[in-house]
Structures are given as C-alpha cells and as structure tokens.
N, CA, C and O atoms as CSV, one atom per row, in Angstrom:
chain,resi,resn,atom,element,x,y,z
A,1,UNK,N,N,-149.488,-86.534,0.018
A,1,UNK,CA,C,-148.645,-85.575,-0.660
A,1,UNK,C,C,-149.437,-84.326,-1.028
A,1,UNK,O,O,-148.917,-83.213,-0.941
A,2,UNK,N,N,-150.682,-84.500,-1.438
A,2,UNK,CA,C,-151.509,-83.355,-1.808
A,2,UNK,C,C,-151.775,-82.470,-0.595
A,2,UNK,O,O,-151.800,-81.245,-0.720
A,3,UNK,N,N,-151.972,-83.061,0.558
A,3,UNK,CA,C,-152.213,-82.293,1.781
A,3,UNK,C,C,-150.978,-81.478,2.134
A,3,UNK,O,O,-151.096,-80.319,2.531
A,4,UNK,N,N,-149.801,-82.063,1.995
A,4,UNK,CA,C,-148.568,-81.348,2.290
A,4,UNK,C,C,-148.399,-80.152,1.355
A,4,UNK,O,O,-148.049,-79.062,1.808
A,5,UNK,N,N,-148.640,-80.340,0.066
A,5,UNK,CA,C,-148.532,-79.246,-0.895
A,5,UNK,C,C,-149.524,-78.152,-0.566
A,5,UNK,O,O,-149.169,-76.974,-0.599
A,6,UNK,N,N,-150.752,-78.508,-0.251
A,6,UNK,CA,C,-151.771,-77.518,0.116
A,6,UNK,C,C,-151.350,-76.763,1.372
A,6,UNK,O,O,-151.538,-75.550,1.465
A,7,UNK,N,N,-150.785,-77.475,2.331
A,7,UNK,CA,C,-150.327,-76.843,3.564
A,7,UNK,C,C,-149.203,-75.846,3.278
A,7,UNK,O,O,-149.186,-74.751,3.840
A,8,UNK,N,N,-148.269,-76.221,2.410
A,8,UNK,CA,C,-147.175,-75.315,2.049
A,8,UNK,C,C,-147.694,-74.086,1.312
A,8,UNK,O,O,-147.207,-72.979,1.542
A,9,UNK,N,N,-148.662,-74.263,0.440
A,9,UNK,CA,C,-149.241,-73.130,-0.282
A,9,UNK,C,C,-149.953,-72.179,0.668
A,9,UNK,O,O,-149.847,-70.961,0.524
A,10,UNK,N,N,-150.678,-72.728,1.640
A,10,UNK,CA,C,-151.355,-71.883,2.622
A,10,UNK,C,C,-150.355,-71.120,3.472
A,10,UNK,O,O,-150.564,-69.948,3.784
A,11,UNK,N,N,-149.257,-71.788,3.851
A,11,UNK,CA,C,-148.225,-71.135,4.656
A,11,UNK,C,C,-147.576,-70.000,3.864
A,11,UNK,O,O,-147.332,-68.926,4.413
A,12,UNK,N,N,-147.295,-70.226,2.582
A,12,UNK,CA,C,-146.697,-69.198,1.738
A,12,UNK,C,C,-147.648,-68.011,1.584
A,12,UNK,O,O,-147.210,-66.860,1.601
A,13,UNK,N,N,-148.936,-68.280,1.436
A,13,UNK,CA,C,-149.936,-67.213,1.307
A,13,UNK,C,C,-150.014,-66.399,2.596
A,13,UNK,O,O,-150.119,-65.174,2.551
A,14,UNK,N,N,-149.963,-67.076,3.749
A,14,UNK,CA,C,-150.002,-66.366,5.030
A,14,UNK,C,C,-148.770,-65.480,5.185
A,14,UNK,O,O,-148.872,-64.360,5.686
A,15,UNK,N,N,-147.605,-65.971,4.757
A,15,UNK,CA,C,-146.389,-65.178,4.857
A,15,UNK,C,C,-146.481,-63.945,3.959
A,15,UNK,O,O,-146.032,-62.868,4.350
A,16,UNK,N,N,-147.048,-64.081,2.775
A,16,UNK,CA,C,-147.167,-62.953,1.856
A,16,UNK,C,C,-148.110,-61.894,2.415
A,16,UNK,O,O,-147.948,-60.709,2.123
A,17,UNK,N,N,-149.083,-62.300,3.207
A,17,UNK,CA,C,-150.031,-61.346,3.768
A,17,UNK,C,C,-149.560,-60.773,5.103
A,17,UNK,O,O,-150.216,-59.901,5.672
A,18,UNK,N,N,-148.443,-61.254,5.596
A,18,UNK,CA,C,-147.917,-60.800,6.876
A,18,UNK,C,C,-147.480,-59.345,6.793
A,18,UNK,O,O,-147.012,-58.892,5.749
A,19,UNK,N,N,-147.632,-58.620,7.885
A,19,UNK,CA,C,-147.138,-57.256,7.951
A,19,UNK,C,C,-145.649,-57.218,8.262
A,19,UNK,O,O,-145.035,-56.153,8.207
A,20,UNK,N,N,-145.072,-58.343,8.580
A,20,UNK,CA,C,-143.630,-58.425,8.841
A,20,UNK,C,C,-142.926,-58.700,7.525
A,20,UNK,O,O,-143.014,-59.806,6.992
A,21,UNK,N,N,-142.227,-57.702,6.998
A,21,UNK,CA,C,-141.612,-57.857,5.678
A,21,UNK,C,C,-140.572,-58.967,5.651
A,21,UNK,O,O,-140.240,-59.462,4.574
A,22,UNK,N,N,-140.052,-59.368,6.799
A,22,UNK,CA,C,-139.094,-60.466,6.851
A,22,UNK,C,C,-139.704,-61.808,6.485
A,22,UNK,O,O,-138.984,-62.748,6.148
A,23,UNK,N,N,-141.027,-61.904,6.548
A,23,UNK,CA,C,-141.721,-63.141,6.207
A,23,UNK,C,C,-142.088,-63.226,4.731
A,23,UNK,O,O,-142.543,-64.274,4.270
A,24,UNK,N,N,-141.903,-62.158,3.992
A,24,UNK,CA,C,-142.343,-62.120,2.591
A,24,UNK,C,C,-141.423,-62.945,1.692
A,24,UNK,O,O,-140.226,-63.046,1.961
A,25,UNK,N,N,-141.975,-63.537,0.623
A,25,UNK,CA,C,-141.141,-64.280,-0.327
A,25,UNK,C,C,-140.131,-63.344,-0.998
A,25,UNK,O,O,-140.501,-62.277,-1.489
A,26,UNK,N,N,-138.877,-63.739,-1.017
A,26,UNK,CA,C,-137.810,-62.869,-1.519
A,26,UNK,C,C,-137.925,-62.546,-3.003
A,26,UNK,O,O,-137.550,-61.452,-3.423
A,27,UNK,N,N,-138.436,-63.474,-3.804
A,27,UNK,CA,C,-138.461,-63.227,-5.245
A,27,UNK,C,C,-139.478,-62.169,-5.651
A,27,UNK,O,O,-139.436,-61.686,-6.783
A,28,UNK,N,N,-140.384,-61.801,-4.764
A,28,UNK,CA,C,-141.406,-60.795,-5.075
A,28,UNK,C,C,-141.224,-59.515,-4.263
A,28,UNK,O,O,-142.049,-58.606,-4.347
A,29,UNK,N,N,-140.162,-59.438,-3.487
A,29,UNK,CA,C,-139.934,-58.340,-2.557
A,29,UNK,C,C,-138.943,-57.350,-3.155
A,29,UNK,O,O,-137.882,-57.743,-3.640
A,30,UNK,N,N,-139.292,-56.055,-3.119
A,30,UNK,CA,C,-138.434,-55.007,-3.678
A,30,UNK,C,C,-138.070,-54.019,-2.568
A,30,UNK,O,O,-138.930,-53.576,-1.806
A,31,UNK,N,N,-136.789,-53.686,-2.492
A,31,UNK,CA,C,-136.282,-52.697,-1.538
A,31,UNK,C,C,-136.210,-51.338,-2.218
A,31,UNK,O,O,-135.772,-51.242,-3.365
A,32,UNK,N,N,-136.638,-50.278,-1.519
A,32,UNK,CA,C,-136.552,-48.914,-2.027
A,32,UNK,C,C,-135.775,-48.102,-1.001
A,32,UNK,O,O,-136.179,-48.012,0.158
A,33,UNK,N,N,-134.664,-47.512,-1.421
A,33,UNK,CA,C,-133.836,-46.728,-0.520
A,33,UNK,C,C,-133.921,-45.243,-0.801
A,33,UNK,O,O,-134.410,-44.831,-1.853
A,34,UNK,N,N,-133.444,-44.440,0.136
A,34,UNK,CA,C,-133.412,-42.976,0.048
A,34,UNK,C,C,-134.808,-42.407,-0.176
A,34,UNK,O,O,-135.006,-41.509,-0.994
A,35,UNK,N,N,-135.753,-42.939,0.552
A,35,UNK,CA,C,-137.161,-42.589,0.365
A,35,UNK,C,C,-137.564,-41.323,1.102
A,35,UNK,O,O,-138.559,-40.697,0.736
A,36,UNK,N,N,-136.832,-40.933,2.117
A,36,UNK,CA,C,-137.241,-39.785,2.928
A,36,UNK,C,C,-138.180,-40.235,4.031
A,36,UNK,O,O,-138.429,-41.429,4.194
A,37,UNK,N,N,-138.698,-39.287,4.781
A,37,UNK,CA,C,-139.522,-39.647,5.931
A,37,UNK,C,C,-141.009,-39.409,5.730
A,37,UNK,O,O,-141.805,-39.729,6.613
A,38,UNK,N,N,-141.401,-38.856,4.594
A,38,UNK,CA,C,-142.827,-38.540,4.424
A,38,UNK,C,C,-143.501,-39.324,3.295
A,38,UNK,O,O,-144.562,-38.927,2.814
A,39,UNK,N,N,-142.894,-40.424,2.875
A,39,UNK,CA,C,-143.513,-41.261,1.851
A,39,UNK,C,C,-144.739,-41.986,2.387
A,39,UNK,O,O,-144.804,-42.322,3.569
A,40,UNK,N,N,-145.711,-42.225,1.509
A,40,UNK,CA,C,-146.933,-42.911,1.931
A,40,UNK,C,C,-147.133,-44.205,1.151
A,40,UNK,O,O,-146.572,-44.400,0.073
A,41,UNK,N,N,-147.951,-45.083,1.730
A,41,UNK,CA,C,-148.312,-46.339,1.060
A,41,UNK,C,C,-148.969,-46.063,-0.284
A,41,UNK,O,O,-148.736,-46.777,-1.258
A,42,UNK,N,N,-149.791,-45.023,-0.328
A,42,UNK,CA,C,-150.542,-44.720,-1.544
A,42,UNK,C,C,-149.622,-44.324,-2.687
A,42,UNK,O,O,-149.836,-44.725,-3.831
A,43,UNK,N,N,-148.590,-43.532,-2.376
A,43,UNK,CA,C,-147.642,-43.125,-3.411
A,43,UNK,C,C,-146.839,-44.324,-3.921
A,43,UNK,O,O,-146.608,-44.456,-5.122
A,44,UNK,N,N,-146.420,-45.191,-3.007
A,44,UNK,CA,C,-145.676,-46.384,-3.413
A,44,UNK,C,C,-146.553,-47.340,-4.213
A,44,UNK,O,O,-146.117,-47.911,-5.213
A,45,UNK,N,N,-147.796,-47.507,-3.761
A,45,UNK,CA,C,-148.712,-48.389,-4.485
A,45,UNK,C,C,-148.986,-47.851,-5.887
A,45,UNK,O,O,-149.099,-48.625,-6.837
A,46,UNK,N,N,-149.092,-46.540,-6.020
A,46,UNK,CA,C,-149.310,-45.929,-7.322
A,46,UNK,C,C,-148.110,-46.178,-8.243
A,46,UNK,O,O,-148.288,-46.537,-9.407
A,47,UNK,N,N,-146.899,-45.992,-7.732
A,47,UNK,CA,C,-145.692,-46.181,-8.542
A,47,UNK,C,C,-145.510,-47.640,-8.945
A,47,UNK,O,O,-145.248,-47.932,-10.112
A,48,UNK,N,N,-145.648,-48.559,-7.991
A,48,UNK,CA,C,-145.400,-49.970,-8.271
A,48,UNK,C,C,-146.583,-50.657,-8.938
A,48,UNK,O,O,-146.406,-51.643,-9.654
A,49,UNK,N,N,-147.790,-50.143,-8.707
A,49,UNK,CA,C,-148.984,-50.738,-9.301
A,49,UNK,C,C,-148.987,-50.689,-10.812
A,49,UNK,O,O,-149.693,-51.469,-11.451
A,50,UNK,N,N,-148.220,-49.797,-11.396
A,50,UNK,CA,C,-148.122,-49.716,-12.856
A,50,UNK,C,C,-147.447,-50.953,-13.454
A,50,UNK,O,O,-147.545,-51.189,-14.658
A,51,UNK,N,N,-146.760,-51.745,-12.622
A,51,UNK,CA,C,-146.022,-52.905,-13.105
A,51,UNK,C,C,-146.692,-54.230,-12.761
A,51,UNK,O,O,-146.233,-55.287,-13.193
A,52,UNK,N,N,-147.779,-54.181,-11.983
A,52,UNK,CA,C,-148.481,-55.400,-11.597
A,52,UNK,C,C,-149.120,-55.227,-10.233
A,52,UNK,O,O,-149.105,-54.143,-9.649
A,53,UNK,N,N,-149.675,-56.310,-9.746
A,53,UNK,CA,C,-150.370,-56.263,-8.467
A,53,UNK,C,C,-149.425,-56.077,-7.289
A,53,UNK,O,O,-148.384,-56.729,-7.208
A,54,UNK,N,N,-149.790,-55.190,-6.385
A,54,UNK,CA,C,-149.025,-54.956,-5.162
A,54,UNK,C,C,-149.762,-55.651,-4.026
A,54,UNK,O,O,-150.930,-55.359,-3.766
A,55,UNK,N,N,-149.077,-56.572,-3.348
A,55,UNK,CA,C,-149.702,-57.318,-2.252
A,55,UNK,C,C,-149.581,-56.608,-0.916
A,55,UNK,O,O,-150.514,-56.624,-0.113
A,56,UNK,N,N,-148.425,-55.978,-0.672
A,56,UNK,CA,C,-148.203,-55.368,0.631
A,56,UNK,C,C,-147.090,-54.339,0.530
A,56,UNK,O,O,-146.251,-54.405,-0.369
A,57,UNK,N,N,-147.086,-53.391,1.455
A,57,UNK,CA,C,-146.062,-52.353,1.512
A,57,UNK,C,C,-145.681,-52.153,2.974
A,57,UNK,O,O,-146.546,-52.062,3.845
A,58,UNK,N,N,-144.380,-52.085,3.232
A,58,UNK,CA,C,-143.876,-51.800,4.567
A,58,UNK,C,C,-142.940,-50.607,4.467
A,58,UNK,O,O,-141.971,-50.638,3.709
A,59,UNK,N,N,-143.223,-49.555,5.228
A,59,UNK,CA,C,-142.404,-48.346,5.219
A,59,UNK,C,C,-141.733,-48.193,6.581
A,59,UNK,O,O,-142.402,-48.223,7.614
A,60,UNK,N,N,-140.416,-48.029,6.579
A,60,UNK,CA,C,-139.660,-47.853,7.816
A,60,UNK,C,C,-140.008,-46.513,8.454
A,60,UNK,O,O,-140.135,-45.501,7.765
A,61,UNK,N,N,-140.158,-46.517,9.753
A,61,UNK,CA,C,-140.454,-45.291,10.499
A,61,UNK,C,C,-139.287,-44.869,11.387
A,61,UNK,O,O,-138.992,-43.679,11.491
A,62,UNK,N,N,-138.622,-45.824,12.025
A,62,UNK,CA,C,-137.497,-45.528,12.922
A,62,UNK,C,C,-136.362,-46.487,12.615
A,62,UNK,O,O,-136.414,-47.614,13.107
A,63,UNK,N,N,-135.370,-46.147,11.867
A,63,UNK,CA,C,-135.192,-44.875,11.171
A,63,UNK,C,C,-135.981,-44.861,9.869
A,63,UNK,O,O,-136.198,-45.915,9.270
A,64,UNK,N,N,-136.408,-43.700,9.426
A,64,UNK,CA,C,-137.136,-43.599,8.157
A,64,UNK,C,C,-136.172,-43.623,6.969
A,64,UNK,O,O,-134.954,-43.578,7.141
A,65,UNK,N,N,-136.736,-43.694,5.771
A,65,UNK,CA,C,-135.904,-43.547,4.586
A,65,UNK,C,C,-135.870,-44.728,3.647
A,65,UNK,O,O,-135.229,-44.662,2.598
A,66,UNK,N,N,-136.547,-45.812,3.996
A,66,UNK,CA,C,-136.587,-46.956,3.088
A,66,UNK,C,C,-137.903,-47.701,3.245
A,66,UNK,O,O,-138.655,-47.487,4.196
A,67,UNK,N,N,-138.158,-48.579,2.288
A,67,UNK,CA,C,-139.405,-49.351,2.317
A,67,UNK,C,C,-139.200,-50.660,1.574
A,67,UNK,O,O,-138.219,-50.839,0.853
A,68,UNK,N,N,-140.143,-51.565,1.765
A,68,UNK,CA,C,-140.214,-52.804,1.003
A,68,UNK,C,C,-141.593,-52.890,0.372
A,68,UNK,O,O,-142.597,-52.568,1.006
A,69,UNK,N,N,-141.636,-53.325,-0.872
A,69,UNK,CA,C,-142.899,-53.532,-1.576
A,69,UNK,C,C,-142.950,-54.991,-1.987
A,69,UNK,O,O,-141.987,-55.521,-2.542
A,70,UNK,N,N,-144.071,-55.640,-1.715
A,70,UNK,CA,C,-144.277,-57.029,-2.106
A,70,UNK,C,C,-145.181,-57.056,-3.323
A,70,UNK,O,O,-146.344,-56.658,-3.253
A,71,UNK,N,N,-144.646,-57.526,-4.437
A,71,UNK,CA,C,-145.412,-57.647,-5.677
A,71,UNK,C,C,-146.029,-59.042,-5.748
A,71,UNK,O,O,-145.530,-59.976,-5.120
A,72,UNK,N,N,-147.108,-59.183,-6.506
A,72,UNK,CA,C,-147.759,-60.482,-6.651
A,72,UNK,C,C,-146.920,-61.454,-7.471
A,72,UNK,O,O,-147.012,-62.666,-7.278
A,73,UNK,N,N,-146.101,-60.931,-8.387
A,73,UNK,CA,C,-145.350,-61.780,-9.300
A,73,UNK,C,C,-143.882,-61.359,-9.308
A,73,UNK,O,O,-143.581,-60.165,-9.296
A,74,UNK,N,N,-142.974,-62.319,-9.328
A,74,UNK,CA,C,-141.535,-62.028,-9.307
A,74,UNK,C,C,-141.102,-61.243,-10.537
A,74,UNK,O,O,-140.234,-60.376,-10.441
A,75,UNK,N,N,-141.693,-61.536,-11.687
A,75,UNK,CA,C,-141.317,-60.785,-12.908
A,75,UNK,C,C,-141.728,-59.334,-12.800
A,75,UNK,O,O,-141.016,-58.449,-13.274
A,76,UNK,N,N,-142.876,-59.076,-12.177
A,76,UNK,CA,C,-143.309,-57.691,-11.958
A,76,UNK,C,C,-142.360,-56.970,-11.002
A,76,UNK,O,O,-142.081,-55.785,-11.181
A,77,UNK,N,N,-141.866,-57.682,-9.989
A,77,UNK,CA,C,-140.909,-57.095,-9.047
A,77,UNK,C,C,-139.633,-56.694,-9.775
A,77,UNK,O,O,-139.101,-55.608,-9.542
A,78,UNK,N,N,-139.138,-57.558,-10.653
A,78,UNK,CA,C,-137.935,-57.244,-11.430
A,78,UNK,C,C,-138.167,-56.056,-12.352
A,78,UNK,O,O,-137.327,-55.160,-12.434
A,79,UNK,N,N,-139.301,-56.045,-13.047
A,79,UNK,CA,C,-139.620,-54.940,-13.957
A,79,UNK,C,C,-139.717,-53.622,-13.203
A,79,UNK,O,O,-139.164,-52.613,-13.641
A,80,UNK,N,N,-140.412,-53.624,-12.079
A,80,UNK,CA,C,-140.585,-52.401,-11.298
A,80,UNK,C,C,-139.240,-51.900,-10.787
A,80,UNK,O,O,-138.959,-50.703,-10.860
A,81,UNK,N,N,-138.409,-52.799,-10.271
A,81,UNK,CA,C,-137.103,-52.401,-9.741
A,81,UNK,C,C,-136.242,-51.788,-10.840
A,81,UNK,O,O,-135.579,-50.774,-10.622
A,82,UNK,N,N,-136.253,-52.395,-12.001
A,82,UNK,CA,C,-135.441,-51.900,-13.115
A,82,UNK,C,C,-135.922,-50.526,-13.581
A,82,UNK,O,O,-135.114,-49.620,-13.787
A,83,UNK,N,N,-137.222,-50.373,-13.744
A,83,UNK,CA,C,-137.774,-49.127,-14.289
A,83,UNK,C,C,-137.802,-47.983,-13.278
A,83,UNK,O,O,-137.659,-46.821,-13.658
A,84,UNK,N,N,-137.983,-48.297,-12.004
A,84,UNK,CA,C,-138.120,-47.248,-10.997
A,84,UNK,C,C,-136.789,-46.825,-10.376
A,84,UNK,O,O,-136.740,-45.833,-9.650
A,85,UNK,N,N,-135.718,-47.557,-10.649
A,85,UNK,CA,C,-134.414,-47.203,-10.098
A,85,UNK,C,C,-134.020,-45.799,-10.546
A,85,UNK,O,O,-133.920,-45.538,-11.745
A,86,UNK,N,N,-133.799,-44.903,-9.605
A,86,UNK,CA,C,-133.408,-43.531,-9.907
A,86,UNK,C,C,-134.575,-42.598,-10.204
A,86,UNK,O,O,-134.365,-41.416,-10.480
A,87,UNK,N,N,-135.796,-43.110,-10.151
A,87,UNK,CA,C,-136.955,-42.257,-10.450
A,87,UNK,C,C,-137.414,-41.512,-9.196
A,87,UNK,O,O,-136.929,-41.768,-8.094
A,88,UNK,N,N,-138.344,-40.599,-9.382
A,88,UNK,CA,C,-138.893,-39.842,-8.251
A,88,UNK,C,C,-140.099,-40.593,-7.700
A,88,UNK,O,O,-141.077,-40.841,-8.405
A,89,UNK,N,N,-140.003,-40.945,-6.428
A,89,UNK,CA,C,-141.098,-41.601,-5.712
A,89,UNK,C,C,-141.262,-40.850,-4.394
A,89,UNK,O,O,-140.280,-40.601,-3.694
A,90,UNK,N,N,-142.473,-40.499,-4.062
A,90,UNK,CA,C,-142.763,-39.775,-2.823
A,90,UNK,C,C,-141.977,-38.465,-2.748
A,90,UNK,O,O,-141.533,-38.058,-1.675
A,91,UNK,N,N,-141.814,-37.817,-3.890
A,91,UNK,CA,C,-141.155,-36.520,-3.933
A,91,UNK,C,C,-139.640,-36.559,-3.872
A,91,UNK,O,O,-139.004,-35.507,-3.813
A,92,UNK,N,N,-139.046,-37.742,-3.884
A,92,UNK,CA,C,-137.578,-37.868,-3.813
A,92,UNK,C,C,-137.089,-38.813,-4.883
A,92,UNK,O,O,-137.798,-39.736,-5.283
A,93,UNK,N,N,-135.893,-38.585,-5.339
A,93,UNK,CA,C,-135.277,-39.505,-6.295
A,93,UNK,C,C,-134.714,-40.671,-5.501
A,93,UNK,O,O,-133.770,-40.510,-4.726
A,94,UNK,N,N,-135.296,-41.843,-5.697
A,94,UNK,CA,C,-134.843,-43.006,-4.928
A,94,UNK,C,C,-133.490,-43.466,-5.455
A,94,UNK,O,O,-133.252,-43.536,-6.660
A,95,UNK,N,N,-132.620,-43.775,-4.507
A,95,UNK,CA,C,-131.255,-44.146,-4.860
A,95,UNK,C,C,-131.211,-45.504,-5.546
A,95,UNK,O,O,-130.461,-45.690,-6.504
A,96,UNK,N,N,-131.997,-46.443,-5.071
A,96,UNK,CA,C,-131.931,-47.787,-5.607
A,96,UNK,C,C,-133.199,-48.537,-5.249
A,96,UNK,O,O,-133.639,-48.511,-4.099
A,97,UNK,N,N,-133.780,-49.195,-6.215
A,97,UNK,CA,C,-134.867,-50.120,-5.909
A,97,UNK,C,C,-134.527,-51.417,-6.619
A,97,UNK,O,O,-134.418,-51.458,-7.845
A,98,UNK,N,N,-134.362,-52.470,-5.840
A,98,UNK,CA,C,-133.896,-53.732,-6.395
A,98,UNK,C,C,-134.689,-54.894,-5.829
A,98,UNK,O,O,-135.098,-54.862,-4.669
A,99,UNK,N,N,-134.910,-55.929,-6.647
A,99,UNK,CA,C,-135.470,-57.146,-6.067
A,99,UNK,C,C,-134.460,-57.707,-5.072
A,99,UNK,O,O,-133.257,-57.678,-5.332
A,100,UNK,N,N,-134.923,-58.205,-3.965
A,100,UNK,CA,C,-134.062,-58.682,-2.898
A,100,UNK,C,C,-133.117,-59.776,-3.390
A,100,UNK,O,O,-131.982,-59.851,-2.918
A,101,UNK,N,N,-133.544,-60.614,-4.313
A,101,UNK,CA,C,-132.691,-61.710,-4.782
A,101,UNK,C,C,-131.455,-61.203,-5.502
A,101,UNK,O,O,-130.480,-61.946,-5.613
A,102,UNK,N,N,-131.452,-59.972,-5.996
A,102,UNK,CA,C,-130.296,-59.444,-6.720
A,102,UNK,C,C,-129.328,-58.680,-5.823
A,102,UNK,O,O,-128.310,-58.185,-6.307
A,103,UNK,N,N,-129.620,-58.574,-4.533
A,103,UNK,CA,C,-128.692,-57.908,-3.638
A,103,UNK,C,C,-127.468,-58.787,-3.441
A,103,UNK,O,O,-127.594,-60.007,-3.332
A,104,UNK,N,N,-126.275,-58.180,-3.393
A,104,UNK,CA,C,-125.083,-59.003,-3.155
A,104,UNK,C,C,-125.128,-59.611,-1.751
A,104,UNK,O,O,-125.611,-58.985,-0.807
A,105,UNK,N,N,-124.635,-60.800,-1.632
A,105,UNK,CA,C,-124.596,-61.489,-0.339
A,105,UNK,C,C,-123.137,-61.626,0.057
A,105,UNK,O,O,-122.333,-62.197,-0.681
A,106,UNK,N,N,-122.802,-61.103,1.216
A,106,UNK,CA,C,-121.433,-61.162,1.694
A,106,UNK,C,C,-121.364,-62.135,2.866
A,106,UNK,O,O,-122.150,-62.024,3.807
A,107,UNK,N,N,-120.436,-63.086,2.821
A,107,UNK,CA,C,-120.310,-64.030,3.941
A,107,UNK,C,C,-119.867,-63.303,5.208
A,107,UNK,O,O,-119.114,-62.331,5.147
A,108,UNK,N,N,-120.339,-63.782,6.344
A,108,UNK,CA,C,-119.951,-63.150,7.614
A,108,UNK,C,C,-118.881,-63.941,8.311
A,108,UNK,O,O,-118.434,-63.557,9.391
C-alpha cells in the first residue's frame, strides 16, 4: 500500500511539472481571460506570486488572450483568483480569473 501511495504522489508531482496545462491538478489551476497577446510569464508570476508559490504558467499563443497558472496550494489559487479578478495584469484588465473547479460544468 505504501508503494502505491508513493507511486501516486510521484505521478501527481510529474503532472504538476508538466508543460501541458491539461495535466495539471484542477484545484490549483487558475484560468486568466482577456489577457491580450503580449503578456509574459514574468508578469503573471509577479501578480500570482503575491498569493503563494507559482509552480507553472502556460500562456496561449494561437489564439492568444488567455493563460493558466498553476499554484502550489489550492487555497492560494482561490485567493489569487478572487483578488485578481478584474485587475490589471500584463497591461490589461483581465475579464475573469477563476480556479478551474469553480467553472460551471454544462452537460453535453
């Protein structure tokens, strides 16, 4: 049982370090919309770093205008999303930054 738990922890750590934002744990992942096309990792890390450790950042290039930030802790992700919603990041007022778990889910 201990080996299985260790294996799951290693797998979760590998997913958090992945450059594919789809592999990131949802409770620590924050979506940022209306970002524009010239935002940088450094600006996002500066904004989100005030709320806790930032593990990874993914910025959309084609099409541009949004990003995902992976925080080390789910509570930090919630705090950052709440405080940064509507603030200026990368020279633009972001329309919405929300933890992924709070996005509405619509059945298909």
